[in-house]
N, C-alpha and C positions, 0 to 999 in steps of 0.2 A: 338307482338309489337302493341302498341296502334295506333289508326288512326292518332291522332295529332302528335305523334312522327314520324310516317311514313311520314307525310307531311313535317315535318322539315327536315328529311333526304333527301327527294326528292329535296327540295329547295336547300339544301347545295350541293347536287351532281351537280346540274346545275351550281351553282356559281363556284364550284371548277373546273368544266370542262372548264369554261371560263378563269379562272385565271391560270390553269395549264393544257394546252393542252397536250395530250398524246405524249410523245417523246420516241422512242425505246431507251432502255438503251445502246444498242450496239452503236448507233450513238452518244450518249453522252460520251462514254468512251474516245474517242480521245480528246474531250474538257477537260476532267477531268485530263488528264495526266500532264498538265502543272499547275494544281492548287495544291498548297502545302497544305497538311493536317495540320491543326493548332495543336499547342501544346495540348496534351490530357488534358481534364478537370481533376481536382485533385481527383475526386471521381466518381465512377459509381453508386452513390446512386440512387435508384429507388423511393425514397420519404419517406421511413419509418421514417426518422429522421426529416422531415419537420414539422413545428409547426401546420400548418393548422388552425391557429387562424382566427376568423372571421374578425378581424380588422388588418390584417397584411400588408395591402397595396399591396398585390399580388393577382393574380387569384388563387383560390383554385381549383385544378384539381384532381378529383378522377378517377382512372383507375382500371383495373381488372388484367389480367395476366401480368407477368413480361415483355414479349416482347413488349406489348403495352406501359407499363410504361417506358421502356427504350427508345422507339421511341419518346414518348411525352417529356421525359426529354431532349433528344437531340435537340429538337426544342425549348422548353420552357426554358431550362437552369435553372438558379437560379432566374429568374424573375417570376417564378410560384412556388407555393407550391404544392407538389404532394403527393398523397397517393395511393398506390396500395392495393386493397382490398383482392386479392387472394394471400395467402402466397406462397413463393417458395416451390416447391416440392409437391404441392397439386393438386389433380385431379380436374381440372377446370370444367370438365363436370358435376361432381356431387357436386361441392362446394356449400355449403349453408352459406350465410353470417351470422355472429354473430350479436346479438342485438347491440353490441358496434359499428358495422359498420354503423348502422342507424345514429349515431351521426356524423360520418365522412361524410356520404352522405348528411346529412342535412346542412353541412357547405360548400358543394361544389358549385362553380359557374358553373363548367362543369363536367359532368360525361362522360368520354370517354371509350367506350366499343368496343369489337369486333363485337358483333351482330351475325347473322346467328345462333341464338338459343343457343349460347354457354353459356351465363350468365343470363338466364332468371330470376332465383331467385334474383340475385343482381339488375337487372333492375327493377323488381317489388318492391324491397325494396327502391330503389332510387326514383321511381315514387311516392311512398307513403310518402317520406320524403323531396322532393325537396323544397328548399326555393324559394321565389318569384324571378323570373327572371333567375333561374338556368335551364339548359337544359341538355338533354342526347343526345349523338351522337354515332351512331354505325358505326364505320369505315368500317367494312367488308360489311355492307349493302350498303354503298356508293361507294364501290370499284368494285364490280361485280354485274351484273344483275341476276335475277332469272334464266334466260336462261343459265348462266354460272355456276350455282351451280353444285357441284359434289356430287353424291351419290355413295357410294361404300361399302366396306366390313363391316365396323363398323357403317356406316351411310346409311342404306338401304332406298331407296326412299319411301317404304311403310310406314316408320316411319315419313316421312315428313320433317325431319331436315337435312340440307346438312352438308357435311364436312366443319367445320368452320376454318380450319387451313390455312388461306390465307398467313399469315406472313412468312412462310418458303419459299415462292416465293419472291425473292428480289424486283422485280418491284412492287409487291403488297405492300411490306413493305415501299417502297419509296412513293407509293400513300398514305399510312397511314400518313407518315410524311408531305406530301404536304397538306393533308386535315387538319392535326393538325395545321399547320402554318396558314391556312385560319381561323380556329376557334379562335386561340389565337389572331391573328392580329385584327380580327373583335371585339373581346371582350376587347382588350387592345391595342388600336391603338397607344398609346404613346410608346409602345415597339415594334411596328410592324417591324421597321428596324432591331432590334436585333433578332427577330424571323426569319426574312428573311435571315440574315447572318448565323444563326445557321442551317437553312434548307440547305443553299448552302454548308456549311461544311459537313453536313451529307450526302447530295446527292453525293458529291464527293466520300465519302467512300463507299456508297451503290453501286454506278456505278462500282467502282473498284472491290467490292466484287462480284457483279453479273458476271462481265467479268471473274474474277478468278475462280468462281465456274463452269461457262460454260466451260472454258478451262480444268479444272481439270476433269470434267465428261468426256470430250472427250478423256482423256488418259485411261479411263476404256475400256477394250475390249468390243466391241459392244454386244457380247453374254452375258456379265456379267452385263449389265445395267438394272438389275432387282432388285426390292426392295421387300423384305418380312419383315414386321415389326410386332412388337407386337401391338403397338397403331397405329391406322390408321390415321397418321397425315401428310403424304407426297404426297398426291394426286396432289396438286397444284405445289409443287416442281417438281415432276416427269414430269408433263405435260410441264413445262417450260424448263426443262434442258435435255429433251430427254431420260428419263428413263421410265420404266414400273413398276407400282406397281402390283405385281402378287398376293398379298394376305396380310391379316393382321390377326393375331391370336386372337385378342381380339374381342369378340362378341359385338353387339350393346348395350347390357345391362352391359358392362364393367366387365363381369365375366370371368372365364377361359374357354377356348374352350372345347367342348365335346370330348370324346374319338374318336368318328367318325370323327370329324373335325381335331383332332390331326393326325389321320391316313391319312386323305386326304392331309394335309399339308406336311407330310413326303414324300408321294408319289410325290407331286408336286415339292418339292425341288430336289428330285432325278431325276425326269423326265426332269426338266429344267436345271439341273446341276448348281444350284444356289450356288455360293461360300460362301456366308455369309448371315446370318439372323440377324436382329437388334432388340434388346430389348429396353426398355424405362427406362430412369432415374426415372421417376415418377411411372411407373408400373413394378416393378421387377417381373419376371415370371420364376419360375423353370420349368414350362411346356414348354416354348419356348426353354429354354436351352436343355431340353431333346429332343425336336423335332430336333434341330440342330445336336445334337450328334448322334441321330438315323439316320439322313439323311446324315451325313458326311459333314456337313457345319460348317464353323466357326461361333461362337456365339459372337456377340458384344453387350454388355448388357447395354450400357448407352447412347444411342442416345437421344437427347433432342429436345422437340418442344416448351416448355414454361418454362424451368428451366435453367437460365444462369449458367455457370460454376462458381465454387468458392462460396464465401459468399458475402452477401450485403456489399458494400464498397470496395470489391476487384476491381482493375482496369479492369479486364476482365469480370466482372459480368454484362454483357451487351447483348443486342440482337446480335450485331455483333460478340461478343465473343462466343456466343452460336452457331452461324452458322459456324464460323471457327472451333470450336471444333467438330461439327458434320462432317465437311468435313475431318478433321484429322482422324476420326473414319471410316467413310463410304468409302471414295475413295480408300485408300490402301487395305481395306478388300475385295474390288471388283476387285482389280488388277490394279488400277490406281496410279497416283502420284499427289502430291499437290504443286509442285513447283510454279504453277501459282498463288498461294495464298500467297507466300512469300512477306513480306513487308507490308501486310495489317494489321494494328493494330486494336486490339479489343476495344480500349478505346473510351469513350465518347468524343465528339468533340465540345460541346457547349462552347461559350465564357463565361468568368466570369461575 
C-alpha cells in the first residue's frame, strides 16, 4: 500500500471511530428486536448492470469481491452506481484484473477494497488510473490493526500477508458497512440521510444474523466445534463464534496439498474425531473429498466465503444470503441445529 493511501486510511479510521463508537452486537440485539425489517429491495444486484457513466449524477463506486459489493450496495442503494471488479466464483487471491477493468476504475469516484493484501493487482491498476479527486479505501485495513492480523495455515507469517477474510465475522462486516456509510455521506452529503437509513436497516439484519449464528454454534456439541476447511477463510469467524480452526488443506501457494500433508490431515481428523470437513465453492478439491472418506468424516463441498448463492439478480445472491447458506451447511454437519436463524431473510434491505 502506498504511503499516501495509508495516510488516508489512517485519517478515515480516526473519523470513523468518532462517528461509530464500538458497540457490542450482543447489546444491540435487544434494541433490534423491535425494529421491523423493511420490505426487501427488488433485486440483489451487485452492480454489474449499473451504467457507471461519468455524468450519471451518482457516485461511481468500484468494489472487488462480492461480499464487499453486497455490503456497499446495502448502504448506497440505488443512489450510487456500483461495479464489482472480481467476477463471482473467481479466486480473489490470484485474480488479475483485465485491461477493460482499467476503464471502470478510471471512472470511479471511490474504489472500495478489502485490503490486507487481498487485491494488490487491482489496487495497483486503480492507482494507475484514478481520475482527479477519486480515492481508494481499504475497509479491512481500517477495521483491524496489525496487532490483530491472523496468520495461519494458508497465510503463514513468514510470507508477510495476513488472512484477509474479515467479512465472515459479522461484527467486522457491520464495521465495513459503517465505514462505507461514512465514505458515501462525506462524498455525497445530499444523500447522507438516505445512506444513514440504509445503514440502520442493514445493521438490524446483521445484528440478528450475528445473534442467530452465535446461538446456532452453541447447539453444536463442544467437542465438534472444530473446522477443517479446504480454503483457509474462517479464522476470524472461528475466533468470534467460539470455534477452533484445526487446519486447512490448501497450501499458501493455492496448490493441492502434498502426499505428506494429506496423510497428516487424515491422522488429525481421526485423532480429533472431526465429524465433517468443508470444501469450497470456489476451490473444488477431489483431494479433500478423499481425505474425508479415508478419515471417516462427512465431506461438505460448497462452503462459501466470497461467492453468494444463486445467480446475480437472485434475491438471495447477497452477503447475508451467503452466510445463511454457510450456516445451513456447517452447523448440522457438526451436530447442531439452525432454528435460531429462522426468520432472518437473505434479501437486500436498502430503500428505493
